[in-house]
C-alpha positions as CSV (number, residue, x, y, z in Angstrom):
1,X,105.9,81.2,95.0
2,X,108.0,78.7,96.8
3,X,107.0,77.4,100.2
4,X,110.0,79.1,101.9
5,X,109.1,82.4,100.3
6,X,105.5,81.9,101.4
7,X,106.6,81.3,105.0
8,X,108.9,84.3,105.0
9,X,106.0,86.5,103.8
10,X,103.7,85.1,106.5
11,X,106.4,85.7,109.1
12,X,106.9,89.2,107.9
13,X,103.1,89.8,107.8
14,X,102.8,88.5,111.4
15,X,105.2,91.1,112.9
16,X,102.4,93.2,114.3
17,X,100.7,90.2,116.1
18,X,104.0,89.0,117.4
19,X,104.8,92.5,118.7
20,X,101.5,92.5,120.7
21,X,102.5,89.2,122.4
22,X,106.0,90.5,123.0
23,X,104.7,93.7,124.6
24,X,102.4,91.6,126.9
25,X,105.4,89.6,128.0
26,X,107.5,92.6,128.6
27,X,104.7,94.2,130.7
28,X,104.2,91.0,132.7
29,X,108.0,90.7,133.4
30,X,108.2,94.4,134.3
31,X,105.3,94.1,136.7
32,X,106.9,91.0,138.3
33,X,110.1,93.0,138.8
34,X,108.2,96.0,140.0
35,X,106.5,94.1,142.8
36,X,109.9,92.8,144.0
37,X,110.2,89.3,142.4
38,X,113.8,88.2,141.8
39,X,115.2,89.0,138.3
40,X,115.1,85.4,137.1
41,X,111.5,85.0,138.2
42,X,110.6,88.3,136.4
43,X,112.3,87.0,133.2
44,X,110.5,83.7,133.5
45,X,107.2,85.5,133.9
46,X,107.8,87.6,130.8
47,X,108.9,84.7,128.7
48,X,106.3,82.3,130.1
49,X,103.5,84.6,129.0
50,X,105.1,86.4,126.1
51,X,106.2,83.4,124.1
52,X,102.8,81.7,124.0
53,X,101.1,85.0,123.2
54,X,103.6,85.7,120.4
55,X,103.0,82.2,118.9
56,X,99.2,82.4,119.2
57,X,99.4,86.0,117.8
58,X,101.3,84.7,114.8
59,X,98.7,82.0,114.4
60,X,96.0,84.6,114.3
61,X,97.9,86.7,111.8
62,X,98.4,83.6,109.6
63,X,94.7,82.9,109.6
64,X,93.9,86.5,108.7
65,X,96.6,86.6,106.0
66,X,95.3,83.5,104.4
67,X,91.8,84.8,104.4
68,X,90.4,82.3,106.9
69,X,89.2,85.1,109.2
70,X,88.4,88.7,108.1
71,X,90.5,91.6,109.0
72,X,89.2,94.1,111.6
73,X,86.2,92.0,112.8
74,X,85.9,91.4,116.5
75,X,83.9,88.1,116.6
76,X,86.6,85.9,115.0
77,X,89.2,87.5,117.3
78,X,87.1,86.8,120.3
79,X,86.5,83.2,119.3
80,X,90.2,82.7,118.6
81,X,91.4,84.3,121.9
82,X,88.8,82.5,124.1
83,X,90.8,79.4,123.4
84,X,94.3,80.9,122.9
85,X,94.4,83.3,125.9
86,X,93.6,80.7,128.6
87,X,96.1,78.2,127.0
88,X,98.8,81.0,127.1
89,X,98.0,81.6,130.8
90,X,98.1,77.9,131.5
91,X,101.6,77.8,129.9
92,X,102.6,80.8,132.0
93,X,101.3,79.1,135.2
94,X,103.2,75.9,134.5
95,X,106.4,77.8,133.7
96,X,106.1,80.0,136.8
97,X,105.6,76.9,139.0
98,X,108.6,75.2,137.4
99,X,110.8,78.3,138.0
100,X,109.6,78.8,141.6
101,X,109.4,75.2,142.8
102,X,111.7,73.3,140.4
103,X,109.0,71.1,139.0
104,X,106.3,72.0,136.5
105,X,102.7,71.5,137.5
106,X,99.2,72.5,136.7
107,X,97.3,75.0,138.7
108,X,94.7,73.6,141.2
109,X,91.4,72.9,139.4
110,X,92.8,73.4,135.9
111,X,89.3,73.4,134.3
112,X,88.1,76.3,136.5
113,X,91.4,78.0,135.8
114,X,90.8,77.8,132.1
115,X,87.1,78.7,132.3
116,X,87.8,81.9,134.2
117,X,90.6,82.9,131.8
118,X,88.2,82.3,128.9
119,X,85.8,84.8,130.5
120,X,88.5,87.5,130.8
121,X,89.8,86.7,127.3
122,X,87.4,89.1,125.7
123,X,89.3,92.0,127.2
124,X,92.5,90.7,125.8
125,X,90.9,90.1,122.4
126,X,89.8,93.7,122.3
127,X,93.2,95.0,123.2
128,X,94.9,92.6,120.9
129,X,92.8,93.5,117.9
130,X,93.2,97.2,118.6
131,X,97.0,97.0,119.0
132,X,97.3,94.6,116.0
133,X,95.5,97.1,113.8
134,X,97.4,100.1,115.1
135,X,100.8,98.5,114.5
136,X,99.6,96.8,111.3
137,X,98.4,100.0,109.7
138,X,101.9,101.3,109.8
139,X,103.7,98.0,109.0
140,X,101.6,96.5,106.2
141,X,101.7,99.5,103.8
142,X,105.5,99.4,104.3
143,X,105.8,95.8,103.0
144,X,102.8,96.0,100.6
145,X,104.8,95.8,97.4
146,X,106.6,92.6,98.3
147,X,104.1,90.8,100.6
148,X,100.9,89.4,99.1
149,X,99.3,89.0,102.6
150,X,99.9,92.6,103.4
151,X,98.5,93.6,100.1
152,X,95.3,91.5,100.6
153,X,94.8,92.9,104.1
154,X,95.3,96.5,103.1
155,X,92.9,96.0,100.2
156,X,90.4,94.4,102.6
157,X,90.6,97.4,105.0
158,X,90.3,99.8,102.1
159,X,87.2,98.0,101.0
160,X,85.7,98.1,104.5
161,X,86.5,101.9,104.7
162,X,84.8,102.5,101.3
163,X,81.7,100.5,102.4
164,X,81.5,102.5,105.6
165,X,81.8,105.7,103.8
166,X,79.1,104.7,101.3
167,X,76.8,103.7,104.2
168,X,77.5,107.0,105.9
169,X,76.7,109.0,102.8
170,X,73.5,106.9,102.1
171,X,72.1,107.6,105.6
172,X,72.8,111.3,105.4
173,X,75.3,111.4,108.3
174,X,78.0,112.6,106.0
175,X,76.0,115.8,105.0
176,X,76.8,119.1,106.4
177,X,74.0,120.8,108.4
178,X,72.5,123.9,106.8
179,X,72.2,127.0,108.9
180,X,68.9,128.8,108.4
C-alpha cells in the first residue's frame, strides 16, 4: 500500500472522530449565538473549539486504527483527552481573545486553566468515546471492504463482543430462569 493510499484510509477511518469534534464546534458556536454574541464571534467560537477537537479526534482515531490504543476502552481515551481537551480549550481561549480584543493572548494563570480543564476532560472523554462508537458502528462497516483500519477495528469489536458473550454464558447470567 502506498503512503498516499494509507493516509486516505486513515482519513476515511477518522470520519467518526472528526464528526465528534465538528459537532462540539457547532454546539459551541450555536450556544454563543444563542446567548447573543455577534455572528462573527459565534463563528470564531465554533471554529476555535471545533478545529482543535477535530484534529485531536483524528489523532485519537489514527492511534486506534494503527493499534496503538484498543478500541472501546475508556482508560486510553481518558489519558488521551486529559491532554488533548485542555489544549483544545486553550486554543479556543486564545482565538476568542484574538477575535474580541484584536490580539491573541493566554488566559490568566494558564497552568490553573489547563489543570481545571484536565479535571473536566473525563466528561468529554466519556462523551467522545460514546459518540465515536455510535457513529463508527455505522460508518466502519460501510467502508470495511476497502479500509484496513475499519476492518481491524470491526474485528476487534467483534472479538470483544464474543468474549463478553462467553463470559456471560460462563457465569450463568445468560441462562433463562426456570419457573417451578
